[in-house]
DSSP file (Angstrom, degrees, kcal/mol; ACC not computed):
  #  RESIDUE AA STRUCTURE BP1 BP2  ACC     N-H-->O    O-->H-N    N-H-->O    O-->H-N    TCO  KAPPA ALPHA  PHI   PSI    X-CA   Y-CA   Z-CA
    1    1 A M              0   0    0      0, 0.0     2,-0.4     0, 0.0    52,-0.2   0.000 360.0 360.0 360.0 140.8  -28.3   60.9   58.5
    2    2 A I  E     -A   52   0A   0     50,-2.7    50,-3.0     2,-0.0     2,-0.5  -0.938 360.0-144.6-123.0 150.0  -30.6   63.7   59.5
    3    3 A I  E     +A   51   0A   0     -2,-0.4    48,-0.2    48,-0.2    46,-0.0  -0.959  36.6 153.5-109.3 128.1  -31.3   65.2   62.9
    4    4 A R  E     -A   50   0A   0     46,-2.3    46,-3.1    -2,-0.5     3,-0.1  -0.964  48.1 -80.5-150.1 162.3  -34.9   66.4   63.3
    5    5 A P  E     -A   49   0A   0      0, 0.0    44,-0.3     0, 0.0    42,-0.0  -0.364  56.8-101.9 -63.0 146.5  -37.6   67.0   65.9
    6    6 A E        -     0   0    0     42,-2.8     2,-0.3     2,-0.0    42,-0.1  -0.300  34.5-155.7 -64.2 152.9  -39.5   63.8   67.0
    7    7 A T    >   -     0   0    0     -3,-0.1     3,-1.6     1,-0.0     4,-0.4  -0.805  33.9-102.5-120.0 168.8  -42.9   63.1   65.6
    8    8 A E  G >  S+     0   0    0     -2,-0.3     3,-1.2     1,-0.3     4,-0.3   0.858 121.6  61.2 -58.9 -34.5  -45.7   61.0   67.2
    9    9 A A  G 3  S+     0   0    0      1,-0.2     4,-0.3     2,-0.1    -1,-0.3   0.681  99.0  57.9 -67.2 -16.7  -44.7   58.2   64.8
   10   10 A D  G <> S+     0   0    0     -3,-1.6     4,-2.6     1,-0.2    -1,-0.2   0.592  78.7  93.2 -86.6 -11.8  -41.2   58.1   66.3
   11   11 A R  H <> S+     0   0    0     -3,-1.2     4,-2.2    -4,-0.4    -1,-0.2   0.846  83.9  47.2 -59.6 -42.6  -42.3   57.4   69.9
   12   12 A A  H  > S+     0   0    0     -4,-0.3     4,-2.5    -3,-0.2    -1,-0.2   0.916 114.2  48.3 -65.5 -41.7  -42.1   53.6   69.8
   13   13 A A  H  > S+     0   0    0     -4,-0.3     4,-2.8     2,-0.2     5,-0.2   0.901 109.9  52.5 -65.1 -40.2  -38.7   53.6   68.2
   14   14 A I  H  X S+     0   0    0     -4,-2.6     4,-2.5     1,-0.2    -2,-0.2   0.930 110.9  47.6 -59.3 -45.9  -37.5   56.2   70.8
   15   15 A S  H  X S+     0   0    0     -4,-2.2     4,-2.5    -5,-0.2    -2,-0.2   0.925 113.2  47.4 -61.5 -46.0  -38.7   53.9   73.6
   16   16 A D  H  X S+     0   0    0     -4,-2.5     4,-2.4     1,-0.2    -2,-0.2   0.913 113.6  47.2 -63.2 -44.3  -37.0   50.8   72.0
   17   17 A I  H  X S+     0   0    0     -4,-2.8     4,-2.8     2,-0.2    -1,-0.2   0.905 112.2  50.4 -64.7 -41.6  -33.7   52.6   71.4
   18   18 A T  H  X S+     0   0    0     -4,-2.5     4,-1.8    -5,-0.2    -2,-0.2   0.926 110.9  48.4 -65.0 -44.9  -33.7   54.1   74.9
   19   19 A K  H  X S+     0   0    0     -4,-2.5     4,-0.9     1,-0.2    -2,-0.2   0.941 115.5  44.8 -58.2 -47.3  -34.3   50.7   76.5
   20   20 A A  H  < S+     0   0    0     -4,-2.4     3,-0.5     1,-0.2    -2,-0.2   0.893 110.9  53.1 -66.0 -40.5  -31.6   49.1   74.4
   21   21 A A  H  < S+     0   0    0     -4,-2.8    -1,-0.2     1,-0.2    -2,-0.2   0.836 116.6  38.1 -65.9 -32.9  -29.1   51.9   75.0
   22   22 A F  H >< S+     0   0    0     -4,-1.8     3,-2.2    -5,-0.2    -1,-0.2   0.482  83.2 125.2 -98.9  -3.3  -29.4   51.7   78.8
   23   23 A A  T 3< S+     0   0    0     -4,-0.9    -3,-0.0    -3,-0.5    -4,-0.0  -0.373  89.0   0.3 -58.7 125.1  -29.7   47.9   79.1
   24   24 A G  T 3  S+     0   0    0      1,-0.3    -1,-0.3    -2,-0.1    -2,-0.1   0.482  89.9 151.0  75.4   2.0  -27.1   46.7   81.5
   25   25 A H    X   -     0   0    0     -3,-2.2     3,-1.6     1,-0.1    -1,-0.3  -0.507  47.4-136.0 -68.2 131.5  -25.7   50.3   82.1
   26   26 A P  T 3  S+     0   0    0      0, 0.0    -1,-0.1     0, 0.0    -2,-0.0   0.734 100.8  43.7 -65.8 -22.4  -24.3   50.4   85.7
   27   27 A Y  T 3  S+     0   0    0     -5,-0.0     2,-0.4     2,-0.0    -2,-0.1   0.239  96.6  97.6-105.0  13.8  -25.8   53.8   86.6
   28   28 A S    <   -     0   0    0     -3,-1.6    -4,-0.1    -6,-0.2     0, 0.0  -0.803  51.8-165.5-106.1 142.2  -29.2   53.1   85.1
   29   29 A N        -     0   0    0     -2,-0.4    -1,-0.1     0, 0.0    -7,-0.0   0.169  53.8-111.8-103.8  15.8  -32.4   51.9   86.9
   30   30 A Q  S    S+     0   0    0     -8,-0.2     4,-0.1    -5,-0.1     3,-0.1   0.759  91.2 108.6  64.8  29.3  -33.9   51.1   83.4
   31   31 A T    >>  +     0   0    0      1,-0.1     4,-2.2     2,-0.1     3,-0.5   0.307  36.6 107.3-113.0   6.9  -36.5   53.9   83.6
   32   32 A E  H 3> S+     0   0    0      1,-0.3     4,-1.9     2,-0.2     5,-0.2   0.871  79.7  51.6 -57.7 -39.5  -35.1   56.2   81.0
   33   33 A H  H 3> S+     0   0    0      1,-0.2     4,-1.9     2,-0.2    -1,-0.3   0.861 110.2  50.1 -65.4 -33.5  -37.8   55.4   78.4
   34   34 A R  H <> S+     0   0    0     -3,-0.5     4,-2.8     2,-0.2    -2,-0.2   0.844 105.0  57.7 -71.9 -33.5  -40.4   56.1   81.1
   35   35 A I  H  X S+     0   0    0     -4,-2.2     4,-2.8     2,-0.2     5,-0.2   0.942 107.4  47.4 -59.7 -47.1  -38.7   59.5   81.8
   36   36 A I  H  X S+     0   0    0     -4,-1.9     4,-2.6     1,-0.2    -2,-0.2   0.930 112.8  48.5 -60.9 -45.8  -39.1   60.5   78.2
   37   37 A D  H  X S+     0   0    0     -4,-1.9     4,-2.6     1,-0.2    -1,-0.2   0.910 113.0  48.0 -60.5 -42.5  -42.8   59.4   78.2
   38   38 A A  H  X S+     0   0    0     -4,-2.8     4,-1.8     2,-0.2    -2,-0.2   0.889 111.5  49.5 -68.5 -39.0  -43.4   61.3   81.5
   39   39 A L  H  <>S+     0   0    0     -4,-2.8     5,-3.2    -5,-0.2     6,-0.5   0.925 112.7  48.3 -62.3 -43.8  -41.7   64.4   80.2
   40   40 A R  H ><5S+     0   0    0     -4,-2.6     3,-1.5    -5,-0.2    -2,-0.2   0.925 110.9  50.0 -61.9 -45.6  -43.8   64.2   77.0
   41   41 A A  H 3<5S+     0   0    0     -4,-2.6    -1,-0.2     1,-0.3    -2,-0.2   0.821 111.3  49.5 -63.7 -31.6  -47.0   63.7   79.0
   42   42 A A  T 3<5S-     0   0    0     -4,-1.8    -1,-0.3    -5,-0.2    -2,-0.2   0.363 112.8-120.1 -87.7   5.6  -46.2   66.7   81.2
   43   43 A N  T < 5S+     0   0    0     -3,-1.5    -3,-0.2    -4,-0.1    -2,-0.1   0.869  78.2 126.2  56.4  38.2  -45.5   68.8   78.1
   44   44 A A      < +     0   0    0     -5,-3.2     2,-1.3    -6,-0.2    -4,-0.2   0.220  25.4 110.0-112.6  12.2  -42.0   69.3   79.5
   45   45 A L        +     0   0    0     -6,-0.5    19,-0.2     1,-0.2     3,-0.2  -0.741  39.9 176.9 -86.8  94.8  -40.0   68.2   76.5
   46   46 A T  S    S+     0   0    0     17,-1.5     2,-0.4    -2,-1.3    -1,-0.2   0.930  75.4   7.8 -64.5 -45.4  -38.5   71.5   75.4
   47   47 A I  E     + B   0  63A   0     16,-1.5    16,-2.4    -3,-0.2     2,-0.4  -0.996  66.4 176.7-137.6 132.6  -36.5   69.9   72.7
   48   48 A S  E     - B   0  62A   0     -2,-0.4   -42,-2.8    14,-0.2     2,-0.3  -0.916  14.3-179.8-138.8 108.9  -36.8   66.2   71.6
   49   49 A L  E     -AB   5  61A   0     12,-2.2    12,-2.1    -2,-0.4     2,-0.3  -0.827  12.1-160.3-115.4 147.5  -34.7   65.2   68.6
   50   50 A V  E     -AB   4  60A   0    -46,-3.1   -46,-2.3    -2,-0.3     2,-0.5  -0.913  15.9-135.9-119.7 152.5  -34.2   62.0   66.7
   51   51 A A  E     -AB   3  59A   0      8,-2.1     7,-3.0    -2,-0.3     8,-1.1  -0.943  25.9-167.3-101.9 125.3  -31.4   60.9   64.4
   52   52 A E  E     -AB   2  57A   0    -50,-3.0   -50,-2.7    -2,-0.5     2,-0.4  -0.959   9.5-179.2-119.0 130.1  -32.8   59.2   61.3
   53   53 A D  E >  S- B   0  56A   0      3,-2.9     3,-1.9    -2,-0.5    -2,-0.0  -0.979  73.1 -18.7-131.5 119.8  -30.7   57.2   58.9
   54   54 A K  T 3  S-     0   0    0     -2,-0.4    -1,-0.1     1,-0.3     3,-0.1   0.869 129.3 -49.8  52.8  41.3  -32.2   55.6   55.8
   55   55 A G  T 3  S+     0   0    0      1,-0.2     2,-0.4     0, 0.0    -1,-0.3   0.424 117.3 110.0  82.9  -0.9  -35.7   55.9   57.3
   56   56 A E  E <   -B   53   0A   0     -3,-1.9    -3,-2.9   -43,-0.0     2,-0.5  -0.878  69.3-125.5-110.7 141.1  -34.8   54.3   60.6
   57   57 A I  E     +B   52   0A   0     -2,-0.4    -5,-0.2    -5,-0.2     3,-0.1  -0.721  34.9 166.5 -80.0 125.2  -34.5   56.1   64.0
   58   58 A V  E     +     0   0A   0     -7,-3.0    26,-2.8    -2,-0.5     2,-0.3   0.453  58.3  13.5-120.2  -5.8  -31.1   55.4   65.4
   59   59 A G  E     -BC  51  83A   0     -8,-1.1    -8,-2.1    24,-0.2     2,-0.3  -0.992  53.5-165.4-165.1 164.3  -30.8   57.9   68.2
   60   60 A H  E     -BC  50  82A   0     22,-2.8    22,-3.0    -2,-0.3     2,-0.3  -0.992   0.8-171.6-154.2 146.6  -32.7   60.4   70.5
   61   61 A V  E     -BC  49  81A   0    -12,-2.1   -12,-2.2    -2,-0.3     2,-0.4  -0.995   8.9-159.0-140.8 144.2  -32.0   63.2   72.9
   62   62 A A  E     -B   48   0A   0     18,-1.3    17,-3.4    -2,-0.3     2,-0.4  -0.928   4.3-167.8-122.1 146.2  -34.3   65.1   75.2
   63   63 A F  E     +BC  47  78A   0    -16,-2.4   -16,-1.5    -2,-0.4   -17,-1.5  -0.999  15.6 169.6-130.1 134.4  -34.0   68.6   76.8
   64   64 A S  E     - C   0  77A   0     13,-1.8    13,-4.0    -2,-0.4   -19,-0.1  -0.960  36.7 -88.5-143.2 157.8  -36.3   69.7   79.7
   65   65 A P  E     - C   0  76A   0      0, 0.0    94,-0.5     0, 0.0     2,-0.3  -0.321  37.6-166.7 -70.0 149.3  -36.5   72.6   82.1
   66   66 A V        -     0   0    0      9,-2.0     9,-0.5    92,-0.1     2,-0.4  -0.884  15.4-133.4-125.9 162.2  -34.8   72.5   85.5
   67   67 A T  E     -G  157   0B   0     90,-2.1    90,-3.5    -2,-0.3     2,-0.4  -0.950  17.1-158.5-113.1 138.2  -35.1   74.7   88.6
   68   68 A I  E >   -G  156   0B   0      4,-0.6     3,-2.6    -2,-0.4    88,-0.2  -0.961  23.2-125.6-120.5 138.1  -31.9   75.9   90.4
   69   69 A A  T 3  S+     0   0    0     86,-2.1    85,-0.2    -2,-0.4    87,-0.1   0.731 106.4  62.4 -55.8 -28.2  -32.0   77.0   94.0
   70   70 A D  T 3  S-     0   0    0     83,-0.9    -1,-0.3    85,-0.1    84,-0.1   0.469 118.6-106.9 -79.4   1.8  -30.5   80.4   93.3
   71   71 A G    <   +     0   0    0     -3,-2.6    -2,-0.2     1,-0.2    -1,-0.1   0.534  59.0 166.9  88.0   6.8  -33.5   81.3   91.1
   72   72 A S        -     0   0    0     81,-0.2    -4,-0.6    -4,-0.2     2,-0.3  -0.256  20.4-152.1 -54.2 139.2  -31.7   81.0   87.8
   73   73 A I        +     0   0    0      1,-0.2    37,-0.2    -6,-0.1     3,-0.1  -0.766  63.9  30.9-113.8 161.8  -34.1   81.0   84.9
   74   74 A A  S    S+     0   0    0     -2,-0.3    36,-3.0     1,-0.2    37,-1.2   0.859  78.4 138.9  61.0  41.0  -34.0   79.5   81.4
   75   75 A W  E     - d   0 111A   0     -9,-0.5    -9,-2.0    -3,-0.3     2,-0.3  -0.901  30.6-168.3-111.3 146.7  -31.8   76.5   82.4
   76   76 A Y  E     -Cd  65 112A   0     35,-1.7    37,-3.1    -2,-0.4     2,-0.4  -0.893  18.9-122.5-135.2 158.7  -32.4   73.1   81.0
   77   77 A A  E     -Cd  64 113A   0    -13,-4.0   -13,-1.8    -2,-0.3     2,-0.5  -0.822  17.2-143.8-100.1 141.9  -31.4   69.4   81.5
   78   78 A L  E     +C   63   0A   0     35,-2.3    37,-0.4    -2,-0.4   -15,-0.2  -0.925  41.8 160.9 -99.9 126.3  -29.9   67.3   78.7
   79   79 A G  E     +     0   0A   0    -17,-3.4     2,-0.1    -2,-0.5    -2,-0.1  -0.411  28.7  20.1 134.2 154.2  -31.1   63.7   78.9
   80   80 A P  E     -     0   0A   0      0, 0.0   -18,-1.3     0, 0.0     2,-0.5   0.536  58.5-174.6 -70.4 153.0  -31.7   61.0   78.3
   81   81 A L  E     +C   61   0A   0    -20,-0.2     2,-0.4    -3,-0.2   -20,-0.2  -0.985   9.8 178.5-114.3 126.8  -29.4   60.6   75.3
   82   82 A S  E     -C   60   0A   0    -22,-3.0   -22,-2.8    -2,-0.5     2,-0.4  -0.994  15.7-178.6-136.5 136.9  -29.8   57.3   73.5
   83   83 A V  E     -C   59   0A   0     -2,-0.4   -24,-0.2   -24,-0.2     5,-0.2  -0.999  43.8 -99.1-130.5 137.0  -28.2   55.7   70.5
   84   84 A R    >   -     0   0    0    -26,-2.8     3,-2.7    -2,-0.4     4,-0.5  -0.288  37.6-121.8 -52.3 131.6  -29.0   52.3   69.2
   85   85 A P  G >  S+     0   0    0      0, 0.0     3,-1.0     0, 0.0    -1,-0.1   0.823 110.5  53.1 -51.1 -39.0  -26.3   50.0   70.5
   86   86 A D  G 3  S+     0   0    0      1,-0.2    -2,-0.1     3,-0.0   -28,-0.0   0.557 112.7  46.6 -75.2  -4.5  -25.2   48.8   67.0
   87   87 A R  G X  S+     0   0    0     -3,-2.7     3,-0.6   -29,-0.1     5,-0.4   0.305  83.9 121.3-116.7   6.1  -24.8   52.5   65.9
   88   88 A Q  T <   +     0   0    0     -3,-1.0    -4,-0.0    -4,-0.5   -67,-0.0  -0.305  67.0  31.2 -69.4 157.0  -22.8   53.8   68.9
   89   89 A R  T 3  S+     0   0    0      1,-0.1    -1,-0.2    -2,-0.0    -3,-0.0   0.799  90.5 102.9  64.4  32.7  -19.4   55.4   68.4
   90   90 A Q  S <  S-     0   0    0     -3,-0.6    -2,-0.1     0, 0.0    -1,-0.1   0.203 101.5 -96.6-124.0  11.7  -20.4   56.7   65.0
   91   91 A G  S  > S+     0   0    0      3,-0.0     4,-2.2     4,-0.0     5,-0.1   0.486  91.1 119.2  89.7   2.8  -21.0   60.3   65.9
   92   92 A I  H  > S+     0   0    0     -5,-0.4     4,-2.4     2,-0.2     5,-0.2   0.939  77.0  45.8 -69.6 -46.7  -24.7   60.1   66.3
   93   93 A G  H  > S+     0   0    0      1,-0.2     4,-2.7     2,-0.2     5,-0.2   0.910 112.7  52.1 -60.6 -42.3  -24.8   61.1   69.9
   94   94 A T  H  > S+     0   0    0      1,-0.2     4,-2.7     2,-0.2     5,-0.2   0.916 110.0  48.3 -59.8 -44.4  -22.4   64.0   69.1
   95   95 A A  H  X S+     0   0    0     -4,-2.2     4,-2.2     2,-0.2     5,-0.2   0.902 112.6  48.5 -64.2 -41.3  -24.7   65.2   66.3
   96   96 A L  H  X S+     0   0    0     -4,-2.4     4,-2.5     2,-0.2    -2,-0.2   0.940 115.2  43.4 -63.9 -47.7  -27.8   65.0   68.6
   97   97 A V  H  X S+     0   0    0     -4,-2.7     4,-2.8     2,-0.2     5,-0.2   0.934 114.7  49.1 -65.9 -46.0  -26.2   66.9   71.4
   98   98 A T  H  X S+     0   0    0     -4,-2.7     4,-2.0    -5,-0.2    -1,-0.2   0.927 114.8  44.3 -60.0 -46.6  -24.6   69.5   69.2
   99   99 A T  H  X S+     0   0    0     -4,-2.2     4,-2.4    -5,-0.2    -1,-0.2   0.926 114.3  49.9 -64.2 -44.7  -27.8   70.2   67.4
  100  100 A G  H  X S+     0   0    0     -4,-2.5     4,-2.7    -5,-0.2    -2,-0.2   0.905 110.1  49.4 -62.1 -43.0  -29.9   70.2   70.6
  101  101 A L  H  X S+     0   0    0     -4,-2.8     4,-2.7     2,-0.2    -1,-0.2   0.902 110.9  50.3 -64.3 -40.5  -27.5   72.7   72.3
  102  102 A K  H  X S+     0   0    0     -4,-2.0     4,-2.0    -5,-0.2    -2,-0.2   0.923 113.1  46.3 -61.7 -44.1  -27.6   75.0   69.3
  103  103 A M  H  X S+     0   0    0     -4,-2.4     4,-0.9     2,-0.2    -2,-0.2   0.914 112.6  50.4 -64.1 -42.7  -31.4   74.9   69.3
  104  104 A L  H ><>S+     0   0    0     -4,-2.7     5,-1.5     1,-0.2     3,-0.9   0.928 110.9  47.9 -62.7 -46.4  -31.6   75.4   73.0
  105  105 A E  H ><5S+     0   0    0     -4,-2.7     3,-1.7     1,-0.2    -1,-0.2   0.882 106.3  58.6 -62.3 -37.8  -29.2   78.4   72.9
  106  106 A A  H 3<5S+     0   0    0     -4,-2.0    -1,-0.2     1,-0.3    -2,-0.2   0.731  97.4  61.6 -65.3 -21.2  -31.2   79.9   70.1
  107  107 A T  T <<5S-     0   0    0     -4,-0.9    -1,-0.3    -3,-0.9    -2,-0.2   0.568 125.0-100.9 -79.4  -7.4  -34.4   79.9   72.3
  108  108 A G  T < 5 +     0   0    0     -3,-1.7    -3,-0.2    -4,-0.3    -2,-0.1   0.539  66.4 160.7  97.5   9.1  -32.6   82.3   74.7
  109  109 A A      < -     0   0    0     -5,-1.5    -1,-0.2     1,-0.1   -34,-0.2  -0.270  36.5-147.1 -60.9 150.6  -31.7   79.6   77.3
  110  110 A H        -     0   0    0    -36,-3.0    37,-3.3     1,-0.3    38,-0.7   0.685  65.5 -40.7 -92.4 -21.9  -28.9   80.6   79.7
  111  111 A G  E     -dE  75 146A   0    -37,-1.2   -35,-1.7    35,-0.3     2,-0.3  -0.994  48.6-111.8 175.7-177.4  -27.5   77.1   80.0
  112  112 A C  E     -dE  76 145A   0     33,-2.6    33,-2.7    -2,-0.3     2,-0.3  -0.990  18.9-167.5-141.9 143.7  -27.8   73.4   80.3
  113  113 A V  E     +dE  77 144A   0    -37,-3.1   -35,-2.3    -2,-0.3     2,-0.3  -0.853  10.2 169.7-126.3 163.2  -27.1   70.8   83.1
  114  114 A L  E     - E   0 143A   0     29,-2.1    29,-2.6    -2,-0.3     2,-0.6  -0.982  36.2-120.4-162.8 164.4  -26.9   67.1   83.2
  115  115 A A  E     + E   0 142A   0    -37,-0.4     2,-0.3    -2,-0.3    27,-0.2  -0.964  68.7  97.5-109.6 112.0  -25.9   64.1   85.3
  116  116 A G  S    S-     0   0    0     25,-2.5     2,-0.6    -2,-0.6    -2,-0.1  -0.920  74.0 -48.8-171.0-167.5  -23.2   62.3   83.3
  117  117 A D    >>  -     0   0    0     -2,-0.3     4,-2.5     1,-0.1     3,-1.1  -0.775  32.3-152.5 -93.6 119.8  -19.6   61.5   82.5
  118  118 A H  H 3> S+     0   0    0     -2,-0.6     4,-1.9    22,-0.4     5,-0.2   0.768  94.1  66.4 -63.0 -25.0  -17.3   64.5   82.1
  119  119 A R  H 34 S+     0   0    0      2,-0.2    -1,-0.3     1,-0.1     4,-0.2   0.848 113.5  30.7 -66.6 -31.5  -15.1   62.5   79.7
  120  120 A Y  H X4 S+     0   0    0     -3,-1.1     3,-0.9     2,-0.1    -2,-0.2   0.911 126.1  40.4 -87.3 -52.2  -18.0   62.3   77.2
  121  121 A Y  H ><>S+     0   0    0     -4,-2.5     5,-1.6     1,-0.2     3,-1.5   0.627  95.3  80.3 -79.3 -12.9  -19.8   65.6   77.8
  122  122 A G  G ><5S+     0   0    0     -4,-1.9     3,-1.9    -5,-0.3    -1,-0.2   0.828  82.3  66.4 -59.7 -31.6  -16.7   67.7   78.3
  123  123 A R  G < 5S+     0   0    0     -3,-0.9    -1,-0.3     1,-0.3    -2,-0.2   0.689  99.3  52.5 -64.5 -17.1  -16.3   67.8   74.5
  124  124 A F  G < 5S-     0   0    0     -3,-1.5    -1,-0.3    -4,-0.2    -2,-0.2   0.316 128.9 -94.9 -99.8   7.1  -19.5   69.9   74.4
  125  125 A G  T < 5S+     0   0    0     -3,-1.9     2,-0.3     1,-0.3    21,-0.3   0.549  75.8 146.1  92.8   8.7  -18.3   72.4   76.9
  126  126 A F      < +     0   0    0     -5,-1.6     2,-0.3    19,-0.1    -1,-0.3  -0.620  21.9 176.9 -80.0 137.2  -19.8   70.8   80.0
  127  127 A V  E     -F  144   0A   0     17,-2.4    17,-2.5    -2,-0.3     2,-0.4  -0.928  36.5 -98.6-135.4 159.6  -17.8   71.2   83.2
  128  128 A T  E     -F  143   0A   0     -2,-0.3    15,-0.2    15,-0.2    12,-0.1  -0.654  32.8-161.5 -75.1 132.4  -18.1   70.3   86.8
  129  129 A V    >   -     0   0    0     13,-0.8     3,-2.6    -2,-0.4    13,-0.0  -0.940   7.2-155.1-118.6 106.2  -19.3   73.3   88.9
  130  130 A P  T 3  S+     0   0    0      0, 0.0    -1,-0.1     0, 0.0    23,-0.0   0.771  93.1  54.5 -55.5 -28.6  -18.5   72.7   92.6
  131  131 A Q  T 3  S+     0   0    0     21,-0.1    23,-3.7    -3,-0.1     2,-0.5   0.404  95.8  80.4 -86.3   4.3  -21.3   75.1   93.7
  132  132 A L  E <   +h  154   0C   0     -3,-2.6     2,-0.3    21,-0.2    -3,-0.2  -0.955  59.7 163.7-115.8 123.4  -23.9   73.1   91.6
  133  133 A V  E     -h  155   0C   0     21,-2.2    23,-3.3    -2,-0.5     2,-0.3  -0.891  24.0-159.8-135.0 161.6  -25.3   69.9   93.1
  134  134 A T    >   -     0   0    0      3,-0.5     3,-1.9    -2,-0.3    23,-0.1  -0.979  37.5 -99.8-143.7 136.8  -28.2   67.6   92.7
  135  135 A E  T 3  S+     0   0    0     21,-0.4    -2,-0.0    -2,-0.3    20,-0.0  -0.230 103.8  10.6 -57.4 132.3  -29.5   65.1   95.3
  136  136 A G  T 3  S+     0   0    0      1,-0.2    -1,-0.3     0, 0.0     0, 0.0   0.452 103.0 104.9  83.0   0.7  -28.3   61.6   94.9
  137  137 A V  S <  S-     0   0    0     -3,-1.9    -3,-0.5     2,-0.0    -1,-0.2  -0.962  76.4-114.7-117.7 126.7  -25.7   62.3   92.2
  138  138 A P    >   -     0   0    0      0, 0.0     3,-2.4     0, 0.0     4,-0.4  -0.295  29.4-118.8 -56.1 140.2  -22.0   62.4   92.9
  139  139 A D  G >  S+     0   0    0      1,-0.3     3,-1.5     2,-0.2   -10,-0.2   0.819 111.0  61.5 -52.5 -36.9  -20.6   65.9   92.5
  140  140 A E  G 3  S+     0   0    0      1,-0.3   -22,-0.4   -12,-0.1    -1,-0.3   0.648 103.4  51.7 -69.3 -11.9  -18.2   64.9   89.7
  141  141 A H  G <  S+     0   0    0     -3,-2.4   -25,-2.5   -24,-0.1     2,-0.8   0.416  84.6  95.2-103.0   0.0  -21.2   63.8   87.6
  142  142 A V  E <   +E  115   0A   0     -3,-1.5   -13,-0.8    -4,-0.4     2,-0.3  -0.838  59.5 176.7 -91.9 111.5  -23.1   67.1   87.9
  143  143 A L  E     -EF 114 128A   0    -29,-2.6   -29,-2.1    -2,-0.8     2,-0.3  -0.851  12.9-172.8-121.3 150.9  -22.1   69.0   84.8
  144  144 A A  E     -EF 113 127A   0    -17,-2.5   -17,-2.4    -2,-0.3     2,-0.4  -0.984  12.9-163.6-141.6 152.0  -23.1   72.4   83.4
  145  145 A R  E     -E  112   0A   0    -33,-2.7   -33,-2.6    -2,-0.3     2,-0.4  -0.968  15.4-153.8-135.0 119.8  -22.6   74.5   80.3
  146  146 A S  E     -E  111   0A   0     -2,-0.4   -35,-0.3   -21,-0.3   -36,-0.1  -0.734  10.6-157.8 -92.7 140.8  -23.4   78.1   80.4
  147  147 A F  S    S+     0   0    0    -37,-3.3     2,-0.2    -2,-0.4   -36,-0.2   0.466  83.2  20.6 -92.4  -3.9  -24.4   80.0   77.2
  148  148 A D  S    S-     0   0    0    -38,-0.7    -2,-0.1     2,-0.3   -38,-0.0  -0.649 105.3 -75.5-141.4-161.5  -23.4   83.3   78.7
  149  149 A E  S    S+     0   0    0     -2,-0.2     2,-0.2     2,-0.0    -3,-0.0   0.632  92.2 105.9 -81.7 -13.2  -21.2   84.5   81.6
  150  150 A Y        -     0   0    0    -40,-0.1    -2,-0.3     1,-0.0    -3,-0.1  -0.459  49.1-167.4 -75.7 137.2  -23.6   83.5   84.4
  151  151 A R        -     0   0    0     -2,-0.2    -2,-0.0    -5,-0.1   -40,-0.0  -0.968  15.4-141.9-122.2 112.9  -22.8   80.5   86.5
  152  152 A P        -     0   0    0      0, 0.0     2,-0.3     0, 0.0   -21,-0.1  -0.268  13.6-158.7 -71.7 160.7  -25.7   79.2   88.7
  153  153 A V        +     0   0    0      2,-0.1   -83,-0.9   -21,-0.1   -21,-0.2  -0.975  42.7  40.7-136.4 152.1  -25.2   77.9   92.2
  154  154 A G  E    S-h  132   0C   0    -23,-3.7   -21,-2.2    -2,-0.3     2,-0.4  -0.656  91.5 -21.0 114.0-167.7  -27.2   75.6   94.4
  155  155 A C  E     -h  133   0C   0     -2,-0.2   -86,-2.1   -23,-0.2     2,-0.4  -0.635  54.5-139.4 -85.4 133.1  -29.3   72.5   94.1
  156  156 A I  E     -G   68   0B   0    -23,-3.3     2,-0.7    -2,-0.4   -21,-0.4  -0.780   9.9-157.5 -89.8 131.4  -30.7   71.5   90.7
  157  157 A A  E     -G   67   0B   0    -90,-3.5   -90,-2.1    -2,-0.4     2,-0.1  -0.931  10.3-154.8-110.3 108.5  -34.2   70.2   90.7
  158  158 A F        -     0   0    0     -2,-0.7   -92,-0.1   -92,-0.2     5,-0.0  -0.403  39.3 -78.1 -74.4 159.1  -34.8   68.1   87.6
  159  159 A H    >   -     0   0    0    -94,-0.5     3,-2.4     1,-0.1     4,-0.2  -0.233  44.0-112.8 -54.1 144.3  -38.4   67.7   86.4
  160  160 A P  G >  S+     0   0    0      0, 0.0     3,-2.1     0, 0.0    -1,-0.1   0.737 111.5  77.2 -54.5 -22.5  -40.4   65.2   88.5
  161  161 A A  G >  S+     0   0    0      1,-0.3     3,-1.4     2,-0.2  -123,-0.2   0.777  80.8  68.9 -58.6 -25.5  -40.5   62.9   85.4
  162  162 A F  G <  S+     0   0    0     -3,-2.4    -1,-0.3     1,-0.3  -127,-0.1   0.591  95.4  55.8 -69.8  -8.2  -36.9   62.0   86.2
  163  163 A F  G <  S+     0   0    0     -3,-2.1    -1,-0.3    -4,-0.2    -2,-0.2   0.107  74.6 130.8-113.6  21.7  -38.2   60.2   89.3
  164  164 A V    <         0   0    0     -3,-1.4  -129,-0.1     1,-0.1  -130,-0.1  -0.366 360.0 360.0 -68.4 154.5  -40.7   57.8   87.7
  165  165 A S              0   0    0   -131,-0.1    -1,-0.1    -2,-0.0    -3,-0.0   0.413 360.0 360.0-112.8 360.0  -40.4   54.2   88.6
C-alpha cells in the first residue's frame, strides 16, 4: 500500500469510499463526500491523500484551514477521513493520518483540530482542549494537536465547505 496525494483521476473513488465509510454512521448527515468536493472547489484542500493498494483507492484523508477566535494562524482541520468498509481496521486510516500530520507539520503549520472520537484520534496526539470549542459539537469531541508549545483558545471556524447540504 502507498499513501500519495490525490489526483483528478481519484476523485470518483474518493467520493464512493467516503459515502460508503459514512453510510449509517450515527454522527453523519451523509454530506462528507460533498464536503471534500466543496473544499476542492474552493481550493481549500491543503493536503488530500489517498491510500492505494494494488491499483485501487482504499482510503482518503483531507486537511483544510481553520480560523480560531484568538487569531491563531496556520491551524488546520483533519477530515473527513474515510476507509473503504471492507478494508477498515487494517491500519489504512492510521497510515493516512500519520502521513498527513507529518506533511502538515513540515509546511510550518502550528497544529491541527478535528471533531471526532478521542479514543481513535488520541493515538495521534489529539486531546480535548477545554478552551477550544466549535458550534454544534460536544466539547469532548473537539480535539487538537499542537505541533509546538502554543495552545489556541476560542471558537474554531471550519471552512464553509463543512456546512454543505
